MISE-458054 format. One record per residue (C-alpha): residue in three letters; residue number from 1; z, y, x. Coordinates in Angstrom, 1 decimal, always signed. Layout:
MISE-458054
site type=ALA; seq=NUM; up=Z; north=Y; east=X
...
This chain:
MISE-458054
site type=UNK; seq=1; up=+137.6; north=+61.9; east=+6.6
site type=UNK; seq=2; up=+138.1; north=+65.7; east=+6.1
site type=UNK; seq=3; up=+135.9; north=+68.3; east=+7.8
site type=UNK; seq=4; up=+137.0; north=+69.1; east=+11.4
site type=UNK; seq=5; up=+139.1; north=+72.2; east=+11.8
site type=UNK; seq=6; up=+137.7; north=+72.7; east=+15.3
site type=UNK; seq=7; up=+134.3; north=+71.4; east=+16.3
site type=UNK; seq=8; up=+133.1; north=+71.4; east=+19.9
site type=UNK; seq=9; up=+129.5; north=+70.4; east=+20.7
site type=UNK; seq=10; up=+127.9; north=+70.0; east=+24.1
site type=UNK; seq=11; up=+130.1; north=+72.8; east=+25.5
site type=UNK; seq=12; up=+129.3; north=+74.1; east=+29.0
site type=UNK; seq=13; up=+130.9; north=+77.1; east=+30.7
site type=UNK; seq=14; up=+129.8; north=+78.4; east=+34.1
site type=UNK; seq=15; up=+130.9; north=+81.5; east=+36.1
site type=UNK; seq=16; up=+129.1; north=+83.5; east=+38.7
site type=UNK; seq=17; up=+130.7; north=+83.8; east=+42.1
site type=UNK; seq=18; up=+129.5; north=+86.5; east=+44.5
site type=UNK; seq=19; up=+129.7; north=+85.5; east=+48.2
site type=UNK; seq=20; up=+128.6; north=+88.8; east=+49.7
site type=UNK; seq=21; up=+130.5; north=+91.6; east=+47.9
site type=UNK; seq=22; up=+131.6; north=+94.9; east=+49.6
site type=UNK; seq=23; up=+135.3; north=+95.0; east=+50.2
site type=UNK; seq=24; up=+135.6; north=+98.7; east=+49.5
site type=UNK; seq=25; up=+133.6; north=+101.6; east=+48.0
site type=UNK; seq=26; up=+133.2; north=+103.1; east=+51.5
site type=UNK; seq=27; up=+131.8; north=+99.8; east=+52.8
site type=UNK; seq=28; up=+129.4; north=+99.6; east=+49.9
site type=UNK; seq=29; up=+128.0; north=+103.1; east=+50.7
site type=UNK; seq=30; up=+127.6; north=+102.3; east=+54.4
site type=UNK; seq=31; up=+125.8; north=+99.1; east=+53.7
site type=UNK; seq=32; up=+123.5; north=+100.7; east=+51.1
site type=UNK; seq=33; up=+122.6; north=+103.5; east=+53.6
site type=UNK; seq=34; up=+121.7; north=+100.9; east=+56.2
site type=UNK; seq=35; up=+119.7; north=+98.8; east=+53.8
site type=UNK; seq=36; up=+122.1; north=+95.9; east=+54.4
site type=UNK; seq=37; up=+123.3; north=+95.2; east=+50.9
site type=UNK; seq=38; up=+121.4; north=+93.2; east=+48.3
site type=UNK; seq=39; up=+123.4; north=+93.0; east=+45.0
site type=UNK; seq=40; up=+121.8; north=+89.6; east=+44.2
site type=UNK; seq=41; up=+122.5; north=+88.0; east=+47.6
site type=UNK; seq=42; up=+125.1; north=+85.3; east=+47.7
site type=UNK; seq=43; up=+125.3; north=+84.7; east=+44.0
site type=UNK; seq=44; up=+126.5; north=+81.2; east=+43.2
site type=UNK; seq=45; up=+127.3; north=+79.6; east=+39.9
site type=UNK; seq=46; up=+130.0; north=+77.1; east=+39.4
site type=UNK; seq=47; up=+130.5; north=+75.0; east=+36.3
site type=UNK; seq=48; up=+134.0; north=+74.7; east=+34.9
site type=UNK; seq=49; up=+133.1; north=+72.6; east=+31.8
site type=UNK; seq=50; up=+130.0; north=+70.4; east=+31.5
site type=UNK; seq=51; up=+128.7; north=+69.1; east=+28.2
site type=UNK; seq=52; up=+132.1; north=+68.6; east=+26.5
site type=UNK; seq=53; up=+132.1; north=+67.5; east=+22.8
site type=UNK; seq=54; up=+134.9; north=+66.6; east=+20.4
site type=UNK; seq=55; up=+136.3; north=+67.3; east=+16.9
site type=UNK; seq=56; up=+139.9; north=+68.1; east=+16.0
site type=UNK; seq=57; up=+140.9; north=+67.5; east=+12.4
site type=UNK; seq=58; up=+143.5; north=+69.2; east=+10.3
site type=UNK; seq=59; up=+147.1; north=+68.1; east=+11.0
site type=UNK; seq=60; up=+146.3; north=+66.4; east=+14.4
site type=UNK; seq=61; up=+148.5; north=+66.9; east=+17.4
site type=UNK; seq=62; up=+146.1; north=+66.6; east=+20.4
site type=UNK; seq=63; up=+147.2; north=+66.7; east=+24.0
site type=UNK; seq=64; up=+144.8; north=+67.7; east=+26.7
site type=UNK; seq=65; up=+145.4; north=+66.5; east=+30.3
site type=UNK; seq=66; up=+143.7; north=+66.9; east=+33.6
site type=UNK; seq=67; up=+144.4; north=+67.8; east=+37.2
site type=UNK; seq=68; up=+144.6; north=+71.4; east=+38.3
site type=UNK; seq=69; up=+141.1; north=+73.0; east=+38.2
site type=UNK; seq=70; up=+139.7; north=+70.4; east=+35.8
site type=UNK; seq=71; up=+138.9; north=+73.0; east=+33.2
site type=UNK; seq=72; up=+141.7; north=+72.6; east=+30.6
site type=UNK; seq=73; up=+142.8; north=+76.2; east=+30.4
site type=UNK; seq=74; up=+139.2; north=+77.4; east=+30.3
site type=UNK; seq=75; up=+138.6; north=+75.0; east=+27.3
site type=UNK; seq=76; up=+141.5; north=+76.6; east=+25.4
site type=UNK; seq=77; up=+140.2; north=+80.1; east=+26.1
site type=UNK; seq=78; up=+136.8; north=+79.1; east=+24.8
site type=UNK; seq=79; up=+138.3; north=+77.7; east=+21.6
site type=UNK; seq=80; up=+140.4; north=+80.8; east=+21.1
site type=UNK; seq=81; up=+137.4; north=+83.1; east=+21.6
site type=UNK; seq=82; up=+138.6; north=+84.7; east=+24.9
site type=UNK; seq=83; up=+135.6; north=+83.3; east=+26.7
site type=UNK; seq=84; up=+132.1; north=+82.6; east=+25.3
site type=UNK; seq=85; up=+130.2; north=+79.4; east=+26.1
site type=UNK; seq=86; up=+127.4; north=+79.3; east=+28.6
site type=UNK; seq=87; up=+125.8; north=+76.8; east=+26.3
site type=UNK; seq=88; up=+126.9; north=+74.6; east=+23.4
site type=UNK; seq=89; up=+128.9; north=+75.6; east=+20.3
site type=UNK; seq=90; up=+132.5; north=+75.9; east=+19.1
site type=UNK; seq=91; up=+133.2; north=+76.2; east=+15.4
site type=UNK; seq=92; up=+136.8; north=+77.0; east=+14.3
site type=UNK; seq=93; up=+137.4; north=+76.9; east=+10.6
site type=UNK; seq=94; up=+140.9; north=+78.4; east=+10.5
site type=UNK; seq=95; up=+142.9; north=+81.2; east=+12.1
site type=UNK; seq=96; up=+144.0; north=+80.2; east=+15.6
site type=UNK; seq=97; up=+147.2; north=+81.3; east=+17.3
site type=UNK; seq=98; up=+146.7; north=+81.0; east=+21.1
site type=UNK; seq=99; up=+149.6; north=+80.8; east=+23.4
site type=UNK; seq=100; up=+147.6; north=+80.6; east=+26.6
site type=UNK; seq=101; up=+148.7; north=+83.2; east=+29.2
site type=UNK; seq=102; up=+151.8; north=+85.2; east=+29.8
site type=UNK; seq=103; up=+151.3; north=+88.7; east=+28.3
site type=UNK; seq=104; up=+148.0; north=+87.9; east=+26.6
site type=UNK; seq=105; up=+147.7; north=+90.2; east=+23.6
site type=UNK; seq=106; up=+150.6; north=+92.4; east=+24.7
site type=UNK; seq=107; up=+150.6; north=+96.0; east=+26.0
site type=UNK; seq=108; up=+152.9; north=+96.5; east=+29.0
site type=UNK; seq=109; up=+153.9; north=+100.0; east=+28.0
site type=UNK; seq=110; up=+155.0; north=+99.0; east=+24.5
site type=UNK; seq=111; up=+158.3; north=+97.4; east=+23.7
site type=UNK; seq=112; up=+158.7; north=+93.8; east=+22.7
site type=UNK; seq=113; up=+159.2; north=+94.9; east=+19.1
site type=UNK; seq=114; up=+156.1; north=+97.0; east=+19.1
site type=UNK; seq=115; up=+154.1; north=+94.2; east=+20.7
site type=UNK; seq=116; up=+155.0; north=+91.8; east=+17.9
site type=UNK; seq=117; up=+153.0; north=+94.0; east=+15.5
site type=UNK; seq=118; up=+150.2; north=+94.5; east=+18.1
site type=UNK; seq=119; up=+149.8; north=+90.7; east=+18.7
site type=UNK; seq=120; up=+150.0; north=+89.9; east=+15.0
site type=UNK; seq=121; up=+147.3; north=+92.5; east=+14.3
site type=UNK; seq=122; up=+145.0; north=+91.0; east=+16.9
site type=UNK; seq=123; up=+145.3; north=+87.6; east=+15.1
site type=UNK; seq=124; up=+144.5; north=+89.2; east=+11.8
site type=UNK; seq=125; up=+147.9; north=+89.6; east=+10.2
site type=UNK; seq=126; up=+148.8; north=+92.9; east=+8.4
site type=UNK; seq=127; up=+151.9; north=+95.0; east=+8.8
site type=UNK; seq=128; up=+153.7; north=+93.8; east=+5.7
site type=UNK; seq=129; up=+153.2; north=+90.1; east=+6.5
site type=UNK; seq=130; up=+154.4; north=+90.8; east=+10.1
site type=UNK; seq=131; up=+157.5; north=+92.7; east=+8.9
site type=UNK; seq=132; up=+158.6; north=+89.7; east=+6.8
site type=UNK; seq=133; up=+158.7; north=+87.4; east=+9.9
site type=UNK; seq=134; up=+160.2; north=+89.8; east=+12.4
site type=UNK; seq=135; up=+163.8; north=+88.5; east=+11.8
site type=UNK; seq=136; up=+162.7; north=+84.9; east=+12.5
site type=UNK; seq=137; up=+160.9; north=+86.0; east=+15.7
site type=UNK; seq=138; up=+163.9; north=+87.9; east=+17.0
site type=UNK; seq=139; up=+166.2; north=+85.0; east=+16.2
site type=UNK; seq=140; up=+164.0; north=+82.3; east=+17.9
site type=UNK; seq=141; up=+163.2; north=+84.4; east=+21.0
site type=UNK; seq=142; up=+166.9; north=+85.1; east=+21.7
site type=UNK; seq=143; up=+165.9; north=+88.4; east=+23.4
site type=UNK; seq=144; up=+168.6; north=+90.5; east=+21.8
site type=UNK; seq=145; up=+168.4; north=+94.2; east=+22.7
site type=UNK; seq=146; up=+165.7; north=+93.4; east=+25.3
site type=UNK; seq=147; up=+163.2; north=+93.4; east=+22.4
site type=UNK; seq=148; up=+163.3; north=+97.2; east=+22.4
site type=UNK; seq=149; up=+162.5; north=+97.6; east=+26.1
site type=UNK; seq=150; up=+158.9; north=+97.8; east=+27.5
site type=UNK; seq=151; up=+157.6; north=+94.4; east=+28.3
site type=UNK; seq=152; up=+156.4; north=+95.5; east=+31.8
site type=UNK; seq=153; up=+160.1; north=+95.0; east=+32.6
site type=UNK; seq=154; up=+160.2; north=+91.4; east=+31.2
site type=UNK; seq=155; up=+160.5; north=+88.4; east=+33.4
site type=UNK; seq=156; up=+157.9; north=+85.6; east=+32.9
site type=UNK; seq=157; up=+160.5; north=+83.6; east=+31.0
site type=UNK; seq=158; up=+161.1; north=+86.5; east=+28.6
site type=UNK; seq=159; up=+157.4; north=+87.0; east=+28.0
site type=UNK; seq=160; up=+157.1; north=+83.3; east=+27.2
site type=UNK; seq=161; up=+159.9; north=+83.5; east=+24.7
site type=UNK; seq=162; up=+158.3; north=+86.5; east=+23.0
site type=UNK; seq=163; up=+154.8; north=+85.0; east=+23.0
site type=UNK; seq=164; up=+155.9; north=+81.7; east=+21.7
site type=UNK; seq=165; up=+158.1; north=+83.2; east=+19.0
site type=UNK; seq=166; up=+155.3; north=+85.3; east=+17.7
site type=UNK; seq=167; up=+152.8; north=+82.5; east=+17.7
site type=UNK; seq=168; up=+154.9; north=+80.0; east=+15.8
site type=UNK; seq=169; up=+156.2; north=+82.4; east=+13.2
site type=UNK; seq=170; up=+152.8; north=+83.8; east=+12.2
site type=UNK; seq=171; up=+152.1; north=+80.4; east=+10.6
site type=UNK; seq=172; up=+148.4; north=+80.3; east=+11.7
site type=UNK; seq=173; up=+147.0; north=+76.8; east=+10.8
site type=UNK; seq=174; up=+146.1; north=+76.1; east=+14.4
site type=UNK; seq=175; up=+148.4; north=+76.6; east=+17.5
site type=UNK; seq=176; up=+147.0; north=+76.3; east=+21.0
site type=UNK; seq=177; up=+149.6; north=+76.0; east=+23.7
site type=UNK; seq=178; up=+148.9; north=+76.0; east=+27.4
site type=UNK; seq=179; up=+151.3; north=+75.3; east=+30.3
site type=UNK; seq=180; up=+153.1; north=+78.5; east=+29.4
site type=UNK; seq=181; up=+156.0; north=+76.4; east=+28.2
site type=UNK; seq=182; up=+156.6; north=+75.4; east=+31.9
site type=UNK; seq=183; up=+158.0; north=+78.9; east=+32.4
site type=UNK; seq=184; up=+161.6; north=+79.7; east=+31.7
site type=UNK; seq=185; up=+164.8; north=+77.6; east=+31.3
site type=UNK; seq=186; up=+164.8; north=+74.0; east=+30.4
site type=UNK; seq=187; up=+166.8; north=+74.6; east=+27.2
site type=UNK; seq=188; up=+164.3; north=+76.9; east=+25.8
site type=UNK; seq=189; up=+161.4; north=+74.6; east=+26.7
site type=UNK; seq=190; up=+163.1; north=+71.8; east=+24.7
site type=UNK; seq=191; up=+163.6; north=+74.1; east=+21.8
site type=UNK; seq=192; up=+159.9; north=+75.0; east=+21.9
site type=UNK; seq=193; up=+158.8; north=+71.4; east=+21.9
site type=UNK; seq=194; up=+161.1; north=+70.6; east=+19.1
site type=UNK; seq=195; up=+159.7; north=+73.5; east=+17.1
site type=UNK; seq=196; up=+156.1; north=+72.4; east=+17.8
site type=UNK; seq=197; up=+156.9; north=+68.9; east=+16.6
site type=UNK; seq=198; up=+158.4; north=+70.4; east=+13.4
site type=UNK; seq=199; up=+155.3; north=+72.5; east=+12.9
site type=UNK; seq=200; up=+153.1; north=+69.4; east=+13.3
site type=UNK; seq=201; up=+155.2; north=+67.5; east=+10.7
site type=UNK; seq=202; up=+154.7; north=+70.3; east=+8.3
site type=UNK; seq=203; up=+150.9; north=+69.9; east=+8.5
site type=UNK; seq=204; up=+149.8; north=+72.4; east=+11.2
site type=UNK; seq=205; up=+147.3; north=+71.5; east=+13.8
site type=UNK; seq=206; up=+148.5; north=+71.6; east=+17.4
site type=UNK; seq=207; up=+146.6; north=+71.5; east=+20.7
site type=UNK; seq=208; up=+148.8; north=+71.2; east=+23.8
site type=UNK; seq=209; up=+147.9; north=+71.3; east=+27.5
site type=UNK; seq=210; up=+150.5; north=+69.7; east=+29.7
site type=UNK; seq=211; up=+150.9; north=+67.7; east=+32.8
site type=UNK; seq=212; up=+153.8; north=+65.8; east=+31.3
site type=UNK; seq=213; up=+152.9; north=+62.2; east=+30.2
site type=UNK; seq=214; up=+156.3; north=+62.0; east=+28.5
site type=UNK; seq=215; up=+155.5; north=+65.0; east=+26.2
site type=UNK; seq=216; up=+152.0; north=+63.6; east=+25.4
site type=UNK; seq=217; up=+153.4; north=+60.2; east=+24.4
site type=UNK; seq=218; up=+156.4; north=+61.6; east=+22.5
site type=UNK; seq=219; up=+154.6; north=+64.3; east=+20.5
site type=UNK; seq=220; up=+150.8; north=+63.7; east=+20.5
site type=UNK; seq=221; up=+148.8; north=+61.2; east=+18.4
site type=UNK; seq=222; up=+145.7; north=+61.7; east=+20.5
site type=UNK; seq=223; up=+144.9; north=+62.6; east=+24.1
site type=UNK; seq=224; up=+141.8; north=+64.1; east=+25.7
site type=UNK; seq=225; up=+141.5; north=+63.9; east=+29.5
site type=UNK; seq=226; up=+139.2; north=+66.3; east=+31.5
site type=UNK; seq=227; up=+138.1; north=+65.5; east=+35.0
site type=UNK; seq=228; up=+135.5; north=+67.2; east=+37.2
site type=UNK; seq=229; up=+134.5; north=+69.5; east=+34.3
site type=UNK; seq=230; up=+133.8; north=+66.6; east=+31.9
site type=UNK; seq=231; up=+135.6; north=+64.7; east=+29.2
site type=UNK; seq=232; up=+136.5; north=+61.3; east=+30.6
site type=UNK; seq=233; up=+138.8; north=+60.0; east=+27.8
site type=UNK; seq=234; up=+139.4; north=+60.7; east=+24.2
site type=UNK; seq=235; up=+141.7; north=+58.3; east=+22.3
site type=UNK; seq=236; up=+145.3; north=+57.4; east=+21.7
site type=UNK; seq=237; up=+148.1; north=+59.1; east=+23.6
site type=UNK; seq=238; up=+149.3; north=+56.1; east=+25.8
site type=UNK; seq=239; up=+145.7; north=+55.4; east=+26.9
site type=UNK; seq=240; up=+145.3; north=+59.0; east=+27.8
site type=UNK; seq=241; up=+148.4; north=+59.2; east=+29.9
site type=UNK; seq=242; up=+147.4; north=+56.0; east=+31.7
site type=UNK; seq=243; up=+144.0; north=+57.4; east=+32.5
site type=UNK; seq=244; up=+145.6; north=+60.6; east=+33.8
site type=UNK; seq=245; up=+148.0; north=+58.7; east=+36.0
site type=UNK; seq=246; up=+145.1; north=+56.7; east=+37.4
site type=UNK; seq=247; up=+143.3; north=+59.9; east=+38.4
site type=UNK; seq=248; up=+146.4; north=+61.5; east=+39.9
site type=UNK; seq=249; up=+147.7; north=+58.4; east=+41.9
site type=UNK; seq=250; up=+144.5; north=+56.5; east=+42.7
site type=UNK; seq=251; up=+142.1; north=+59.3; east=+43.3
site type=UNK; seq=252; up=+144.0; north=+62.1; east=+45.0
site type=UNK; seq=253; up=+142.3; north=+65.5; east=+45.6
């Protein structure tokens, strides 16, 4: 078997939560003057992912499922380098194109056209390489003249169109896709899923977060299920959707 393109070992991610924070600067000054505020008081830590390990190999199409709050999106942000692990390691052996949040990697005051070059540069692609794919990005996004307007005026659906179009046309070896595809019209969602399937058949590695068992079973060869911050399943797609449905319907939150 070839070397993993993404290797996740004993990954844990925790965040600090402060229970006793001043609600304004004025309130902070008043509490300091009265000796009522301790900056370390009320600090709690909550763990979003706990000791998660798995490998993803070149050309795999892996679906990740889990209920809301299970840690799926945090996992993709860790893989893409947006977050750093609390403990454990992640090794990515290829350029990754993340499609995780609306507007991520975009500047609101720049036009959609200008943001194509900004987003590509963040992912390590030069101006000449980006210029070559601009026509394909414009065609797939179907944004027309809106591409020359500041993206602060874009709807969530328009942002999803632009972000997805940039990510797929940069031809990075790995594409990470979060629930962003749930935004926008149904026709464009189907177009995106068809494009993702085409990319996978051409040999690219895809990691998809979705709540749709149908999408997992149709497109993915493998499914990872996250529950209560831990990996509880890693195997074939049908087994993964069955485990997810058991969690949703037999153990409601």
